[in-house]
N, C-alpha and C positions, 0 to 999 in steps of 0.2 A: 852722661852725654851732655856736653856743653852746647849751649844754644849758639846759632850762627852769629848773631849780633854781639853777644857777650864774648865769643871767641875772637871776633874781629877787634873788639876793644882791648882785649888782653894782649893780642899780638902787636897792634899798632900803638897802643897807649893813648888812643883817642876815644872820644864819645862817638856814638853812631851819627849824631847830627853834625859833627865836625866836617864830614865829607860834603855836606850840603851847604853849610854856611861858614864863612871865615870866622876864625876864633874871636875877632873883635866885634862881630855882628851880634847885637843884643837879641836877635831872634833865635839864636841857638840856646834854647832853654835847658839849663843844667837840671832843673827840676824834672822835666819830662824824661830826659835821657837817663837821669839818675833813677827815676822810678822804673823805667824799662830795665835798667841794669839790676835794680833791686829784685824785681820779679824774676828775672833770669837767674840770678844768684840763688834766690830762695828755691826756685824750681830745681836747679842743679843740686842743691844741698839735700833736697827731699827726694831726688830722683823722680820728680813729678811730671816729667815731660811725657807728652803723648803725641800721637801723630796729628797732623792738621785736621783730618776728618773727624777724629775722636774729639778734639778740642772744639770743633764747630758744633758737634752734637751736644756737648756739655754746655756750650754757650746758648744754644737754642733752648735747652732745658732750663737754664738759669733765667733766660728771658721769660719763659713760660711761668716760672715761679713768681717772677716780678709781676707779670700780668695777673696771675691768680691773687696775689696780695692786693693789687689795685682793685680787682673785682670784689674781693671780700670787704675791703675798706670802704668802698662806695656802695656796698649792697647792690651789686649789679647795676651800677650807674644811677641808682635812686638817690644817692647822697653826694654832696660835693666831695671832691678828693682832698683828703688831709694826709700828709705824709705819715704813714704808719710807723710804729716803733722799730720794726725790723727792716725798713726800707734801705737804710744806709748799708747794712751788711749784705743785703741781696744785691744792691747796685755795685758794691765793691767786688762781690764774687763775679758778677758779669764782667766788670772792668778787668779783673785779674785774668779771666779767661781770654778776653780780647788781647791783653798784653802777651799772654802765653802764645796765643795763635799768631800774633805778629812776630814774636820772637822766633817761633819755630819755622816761619816762612820767610824770615829775613827782611821783614818790613820795618822801617824806621817810623814808628807812629808819630813821633814829634814832627818830622817833616811833612808827613801826610796830613795830619790834623791841621797844621798851620796852612798847608796849601788849600784845604777845604775852607778854612776860616777866611783866607784871603779871597777866594772865589766868591764866597757868600757876600763879603763886603763890596766887592766890585759889582756883583749882580744887583745888590740892593741899590747902589749908587746909580747904576744904569736904569733901573726901574723907576727911581725917583726922577731922573732926568727925562725919561720918556713920558712920565705922568705930567711933569711940568710943561713939556713941549706940546702935549695934547690938550692942555688946559688953555683955551683961548680967552683973551681979555674981553672979547665981544660975546662971550657966552651968556645965555639967558639965565643961567643958574648961579 
């Protein structure tokens, strides 16, 4: 079963982000779109697709393993966190599952993550502006 975004790319010859950004726009990241296509291709080759609910359960389990690794490495928060040796692999597994979930549900992660990043930048700028406006020059502190 071919994933929806991968099938769209095969039919149209475009990357999923091309629909959201003009080709000349530098925000259309080939790396993110290529990564999503790579995940979809690998999942197709391995027949590793599952339903969205099954993928969500797997992602929650992967997050639980990551939390357990953190708990073990900090001795239940008694020690400072240091990145454990198996952290990268576990984080990659969680990311893989998120990409599969996005692919199965037709979500363009590139566009969605960029929208969140833009919103965070705008929110932070607005918070700084509010803080500056609330800071009076005649303040006693």
